[in-house]
C-alpha positions in Angstrom: -0.1 0.0 -0.1 1.3 3.5 -1.1 0.0 7.0 0.0 1.5 10.5 0.0 1.2 12.8 2.9 2.6 16.5 2.7 5.3 15.4 0.1 6.3 12.5 1.8 5.8 8.7 0.3 4.5 6.1 2.8 5.1 2.5 1.0 4.5 -0.4 2.9 6.6 -2.1 0.6 9.9 -0.3 0.7 9.3 0.5 4.4 10.9 -1.6 7.4 8.4 -3.4 9.1 8.8 -3.0 12.9 5.8 -5.0 14.1 2.0 -5.5 14.3 -0.5 -5.2 17.3 -4.0 -5.5 18.0 -5.4 -3.2 20.6 -9.2 -4.4 21.9 -10.1 -1.1 23.5 -12.0 -2.6 26.4 -14.0 -4.4 23.7 -15.3 -1.0 22.4 -15.7 -1.1 18.6 -14.7 2.7 18.7 -11.5 2.1 20.2 -10.1 -1.0 18.4 -7.6 -1.0 16.3 -5.2 -3.5 14.4 -2.1 -2.2 12.8 1.5 -2.6 11.7 4.2 0.0 12.0 6.7 0.8 9.7 9.6 3.0 9.3 10.9 4.9 6.1 14.5 3.7 5.5 15.9 6.8 4.6 14.0 9.6 6.2 13.1 7.5 9.4 9.2 8.6 9.4 7.2 6.4 10.9 3.7 5.4 9.9 1.1 2.8 10.9 -1.1 0.7 8.2 -4.1 -0.7 9.6 -7.9 -0.4 10.3 -9.3 0.9 13.6 -12.4 2.7 15.3 -13.8 6.1 15.1 -11.7 7.0 18.3 -8.4 5.7 17.1 -5.9 7.4 14.5 -7.6 5.7 11.9 -11.0 7.5 12.5 -12.9 4.6 11.6 -12.4 4.9 7.8 -13.5 1.6 5.8 -10.4 -0.7 4.8 -7.1 -0.2 5.6 -5.4 3.1 5.6 -1.9 4.4 6.3 -1.4 7.1 9.0 1.8 8.7 9.6 2.8 9.5 13.1 5.7 11.5 14.9 8.7 10.0 16.6 7.5 10.3 20.3 3.9 8.3 19.7 5.9 5.8 17.5 8.5 5.0 20.5 5.5 4.8 23.0 4.0 2.5 20.2 7.2 0.5 20.0 7.7 0.2 23.7 4.4 -0.5 25.0 2.6 -2.5 22.2 5.4 -4.2 20.0 8.0 -4.9 22.7 10.7 -4.3 20.5 14.4 -5.6 21.3 16.4 -2.9 23.0 18.9 -2.8 19.8 16.0 -2.4 17.7 14.8 0.7 19.7 18.5 2.3 19.5 18.8 1.7 15.8 15.6 3.6 15.0 15.0 5.9 17.9 18.6 7.1 18.6 
């Protein structure tokens, strides 16, 4: 999947896959989401590709969508939900 936002290209085929997660949001459909997190190799821009309810970053859009996220949110997701190894965190967040 490929999308352009603010002049940047986000492409799941060329980006580096960091991990996936499903958040149930206390079983509230508005808060539930499932996504994969990626980082672009050159600019180290992070993005999510997935689906989610109206109270998530995906805003309840139909079908899978790409959502760019800032570095701070990406780090928080990586630590709290993806459980990445420290060497992976150091590589992409330092």
